[in-house]
C-alpha positions in Angstrom: 0.0 0.0 0.0 1.2 3.5 -0.9 -0.1 6.2 1.5 -0.3 9.6 -0.3 -1.1 12.9 1.4 -2.8 15.3 -1.0 -3.1 19.0 -0.1 -3.4 22.5 -1.5 -4.7 25.9 -0.7 -8.3 26.7 -0.9 -9.2 27.3 -4.5 -6.1 25.7 -5.8 -8.1 22.8 -7.4 -7.2 20.0 -5.0 -10.7 18.5 -5.3 -10.3 18.3 -9.1 -7.0 16.5 -8.8 -8.4 14.1 -6.2 -11.3 13.3 -8.7 -8.9 12.7 -11.5 -6.8 10.4 -9.3 -9.9 8.4 -8.4 -10.6 8.0 -12.1 -7.1 6.6 -12.5 -7.8 4.0 -9.7 -6.8 5.6 -6.4 -8.6 4.9 -3.2 -9.7 8.3 -1.9 -10.1 9.2 1.8 -11.5 12.7 1.8 -10.9 14.5 5.1 -13.5 17.2 4.3 -16.2 14.6 3.7 -15.3 12.8 6.9 -15.3 16.1 8.8 -18.9 16.5 7.7 -19.8 13.0 8.8 -18.3 13.3 12.3 -20.4 16.4 13.1 -23.7 15.2 11.5 -26.9 15.5 13.6 -26.9 13.2 16.6 -23.1 12.7 16.7 -20.9 13.4 19.7 -18.8 15.6 17.4 -21.8 18.0 16.8 -22.6 18.1 20.5 -19.0 19.1 21.2 -19.1 21.9 18.6 -22.4 23.3 20.0 -20.9 23.2 23.5 -17.9 25.2 22.3 -19.6 27.7 20.1 -23.3 27.8 21.2 -26.5 26.9 19.5 -26.2 29.8 17.1 -24.1 27.5 14.9 -27.1 25.2 14.4 -29.3 25.4 11.3 -33.1 25.2 11.7 -33.0 21.5 10.8 -30.6 20.7 13.7 -27.6 20.3 11.5 -24.4 22.4 11.5 -24.8 25.9 10.0 -21.4 25.8 8.2 -21.4 29.3 6.8 -22.2 30.7 10.2 -19.5 28.6 11.9 -17.0 29.5 9.2 -17.7 33.2 9.6 -16.8 32.8 13.3 -13.7 30.6 13.2 -12.0 31.9 10.1 -11.8 35.4 11.5 -10.4 34.2 14.9 -7.3 31.9 15.0 -8.1 30.9 18.6 -11.6 29.8 17.8 -10.4 28.0 14.7 -7.9 26.1 16.9 -10.8 25.1 19.2 -12.8 23.8 16.3 -9.8 21.8 15.0 -9.2 20.3 18.4 -12.7 18.8 18.3 -12.9 17.7 14.7 -9.4 16.6 13.8 -9.1 13.6 16.2 -12.5 12.3 15.0 -11.4 12.6 11.4 -8.1 10.9 12.0 -9.7 7.9 13.7 -12.2 7.5 10.9 -9.5 7.9 8.2 -7.4 5.1 9.8 -10.5 2.8 9.7 -11.0 3.4 6.0 -7.3 3.0 5.2 -7.3 -0.4 7.0 -10.0 -1.6 4.6 -8.0 -0.9 1.4 -6.2 -3.5 -0.6 -2.5 -4.3 0.2 -1.4 -2.9 -3.2 -3.7 0.1 -3.3 -2.7 3.7 -3.8 -4.5 5.4 -0.9 -4.9 9.1 -1.4 -5.7 11.1 1.8 -7.2 14.4 0.7 -6.2 16.7 3.6 -6.7 20.4 3.3 -4.8 21.2 6.5 -1.9 18.8 6.0 0.8 21.4 6.2 -0.9 23.4 9.0 -1.0 20.3 11.3 2.4 18.9 10.5 1.0 15.7 9.1 3.5 15.1 6.2 5.4 12.3 8.2 2.2 10.2 8.2 2.4 9.6 4.5 4.8 7.9 2.1 4.8 11.0 0.0 3.0 14.3 -0.2 1.4 15.9 -3.3 0.7 19.6 -3.3 -1.7 21.1 -5.8 -0.4 24.6 -6.3 -1.9 27.7 -7.9 -1.1 31.4 -7.7 -2.8 33.5 -5.0 -4.5 35.4 -7.8 -5.9 32.2 -9.3 -7.1 31.0 -5.9 -8.9 34.3 -5.2 -10.5 34.4 -8.6 -11.9 30.8 -8.2 -13.3 31.5 -4.8 -15.1 34.6 -5.8 -16.1 33.7 -9.3 -16.9 30.0 -8.9 -17.8 29.6 -5.2 -19.6 33.0 -4.8 -17.5 34.2 -1.9 -17.0 37.8 -1.2 -13.4 38.9 -1.7 -13.1 39.7 2.0 -14.3 36.2 3.0 -12.1 34.5 0.4 -9.0 36.4 1.6 -9.8 35.5 5.2 -10.0 31.8 4.4 -6.8 31.9 2.4 -5.0 33.7 5.3 -6.2 31.1 7.8 -4.3 28.4 5.9 -0.6 27.8 5.6 1.3 30.0 3.2 2.0 28.8 -0.3 5.7 28.6 0.6 5.0 26.4 3.7 3.0 23.9 1.6 5.6 23.7 -1.1 8.3 22.9 1.5 6.6 19.6 2.4 5.9 18.6 -1.2 7.4 15.5 -2.8 5.4 16.1 -5.9 4.0 19.5 -7.0 1.1 19.7 -9.5 0.8 23.2 -10.9 -2.9 23.9 -11.5 -2.5 27.3 -13.1 -3.3 25.5 -16.4 -6.3 24.5 -18.5 -8.1 21.2 -17.6 -6.6 19.1 -20.4 -3.1 20.0 -19.3 -4.0 19.2 -15.6 -5.4 15.8 -16.7 -2.1 15.0 -18.5 -0.1 16.0 -15.4 -2.2 13.9 -13.1 -1.8 10.9 -15.3 1.9 11.3 -15.2 1.8 11.5 -11.4 -0.4 8.4 -11.3 2.1 6.4 -13.2 4.7 7.3 -10.6 2.4 6.4 -7.7 1.6 3.0 -9.2 5.3 2.3 -9.7 5.9 3.1 -6.1 2.9 1.1 -4.8 4.2 -2.0 -6.6 7.5 -1.7 -4.9 9.7 -0.9 -8.0 11.4 1.9 -6.1 13.0 2.0 -2.7 12.7 4.9 -0.2 9.3 6.5 -0.3 10.0 10.2 0.5 12.3 10.7 -2.5 9.9 11.7 -5.3 10.9 13.8 -8.3 9.1 17.1 -8.7 6.5 17.6 -11.3 
């Protein structure tokens, strides 16, 4: 099994890369999806979030009001740290369960937005960083996700810097490119991952760049 950490700044296109890797045959463990599951209605995770931030973060249907919670934590690093201390251990436990169920020769891709922020690179055989310019990130968040520029900049600022992410990268996928070029780059990366998963190379944290 090859354990890959996949990360990138918000708006860099990490989700598109993870989708393409799944098309190639990767087993995807999506930290964002799991983070939603562990705070679903009726879970201990949601109860802990409400205890920390109050019932104002609940939607009328009893679920988590994510935009409301986001507006609270992304403007306050201390509150963001509190939220992370609740959610991250739950996500980690569920991720390990899913990984244990993968085949021995699988390429398991952990899609982890805060991989750099939380110092998680040593958990993986190699780390892929999806990179895009800050201008590209901002444009995608405002134009495609409908965020205000202020909200988009706040969310970008709450993450690790682009430089910090690149420091932990074994492979960098530049996503300041059209989709067909991104598809080509991901296929090239996939070939490298399969080669490593099948044990044709030795040490794991010695990947070439893009």
